[in-house]
C-alpha positions as MATLAB code, in Angstrom:
seq = 'MKNIVKNLPEYILMGLAVFSFVETLIVKGQINYLMIVVLAIMAAQLVFKNRYFGIFIGLVVGLVSFGLFLAVLTDYRKFPEVTSKAIELITVGSLLSLAGAILAAVMLFKYFNQEDKIAV';
ca = [
      -9.344 -106.794   50.818;
      -9.516 -106.240   47.069;
     -11.884 -103.313   47.601;
      -9.435 -101.647   49.998;
      -6.556 -101.938   47.534;
      -8.761 -100.674   44.720;
      -9.664  -97.564   46.718;
      -6.224  -97.019   48.234;
      -5.655  -93.506   46.769;
      -8.905  -92.280   48.317;
      -8.013  -93.829   51.684;
      -4.538  -92.270   51.604;
      -5.955  -88.831   50.794;
      -8.501  -89.228   53.602;
      -5.691  -90.201   55.975;
      -3.662  -87.145   54.970;
      -6.707  -84.935   55.542;
      -7.237  -86.418   59.009;
      -3.530  -86.028   59.820;
      -3.547  -82.377   58.707;
      -6.727  -81.694   60.675;
      -5.350  -83.232   63.884;
      -1.952  -81.586   63.442;
      -3.522  -78.130   63.040;
      -5.799  -78.760   65.988;
      -2.930  -79.812   68.276;
      -0.268  -77.316   67.174;
      -2.360  -74.194   66.564;
      -5.498  -75.037   68.506;
      -7.588  -74.206   65.433;
     -10.087  -76.207   63.414;
      -9.004  -76.750   59.823;
     -12.299  -76.529   57.949;
     -10.648  -77.175   54.582;
      -9.571  -80.632   55.716;
     -13.095  -81.375   56.925;
     -14.356  -80.512   53.428;
     -11.639  -82.648   51.795;
     -12.524  -85.555   54.075;
     -16.223  -85.217   53.232;
     -15.514  -85.046   49.495;
     -13.305  -88.145   49.592;
     -15.879  -90.039   51.681;
     -18.598  -89.109   49.182;
     -16.363  -90.275   46.338;
     -15.837  -93.616   48.064;
     -19.586  -94.058   48.480;
     -20.844  -92.845   45.091;
     -17.787  -93.576   42.879;
     -18.677  -90.879   40.346;
     -16.429  -91.231   37.307;
     -16.238  -87.550   36.374;
     -15.727  -86.348   39.917;
     -12.989  -88.969   40.371;
     -11.225  -87.665   37.267;
     -11.586  -84.113   38.581;
     -10.109  -85.073   41.965;
      -7.220  -86.866   40.249;
      -6.476  -83.799   38.133;
      -6.603  -81.485   41.157;
      -4.272  -83.744   43.167;
      -1.880  -83.913   40.213;
      -1.841  -80.146   39.722;
      -1.331  -79.497   43.436;
       1.542  -82.015   43.485;
       3.155  -80.276   40.516;
       2.742  -76.885   42.204;
       4.284  -78.196   45.405;
       7.229  -79.565   43.433;
       7.752  -76.140   41.861;
       7.618  -74.567   45.339;
      10.281  -77.018   46.541;
      12.501  -76.103   43.590;
      12.011  -72.396   44.312;
      12.975  -72.840   47.965;
      15.955  -74.968   46.954;
      17.252  -72.185   44.717;
      17.224  -69.793   47.698;
      20.084  -71.711   49.320;
      23.378  -69.937   48.524;
      25.291  -73.225   48.649;
      24.338  -76.876   48.735;
      24.155  -77.999   52.351;
      22.652  -80.991   54.092;
      19.488  -78.941   54.738;
      19.202  -78.153   51.030;
      19.590  -81.811   50.102;
      17.039  -82.782   52.739;
      14.585  -80.199   51.374;
      14.890  -81.334   47.766;
      14.759  -85.041   48.694;
      11.761  -84.946   51.018;
       9.882  -82.402   48.911;
      10.457  -84.337   45.710;
       9.379  -87.629   47.286;
       6.175  -86.095   48.657;
       5.408  -84.490   45.300;
       6.110  -87.773   43.537;
       3.782  -89.610   45.924;
       1.021  -87.108   45.154;
       1.621  -87.483   41.436;
       1.432  -91.280   41.722;
      -1.849  -91.031   43.660;
      -3.221  -88.728   40.978;
      -2.099  -91.058   38.178;
      -3.687  -94.085   39.860;
      -6.961  -92.211   40.369;
      -6.998  -90.950   36.783;
      -6.248  -94.422   35.422;
      -8.947  -95.971   37.598;
     -11.681  -93.487   36.730;
     -10.809  -93.139   33.030;
     -11.206  -96.910   32.682;
     -14.449  -97.012   34.683;
     -17.612  -97.458   32.651;
     -20.565  -95.134   33.180;
     -23.462  -96.603   35.092;
     -26.577  -96.165   32.964;
     -29.930  -96.269   34.718;
     -32.611  -98.136   32.790;
];
């Protein structure tokens, strides 16, 4: 149980990749190869627990979350007046971006505090 909680960001990102893959497959009838790659990368990270690659993944997730937040703000500004749809857009988009930022922060904290494994 402790191991699952410790690796929760990786499991959540794997779940999102699976969800995106299945959603694209059902809606468009296409295979989303990017999500297959993301799933493979996250599975490899769970197995090998490479410190530097974990930091890299955390940074990428954080930057993508920030970019998505900026995209939400840009779309919000396109509304001529504040409506319920505009409020829904800014609320849902901000919460999703915040969730991504929290995942990135947890991964960065975890892998920055991890000690390097030195082979003797």
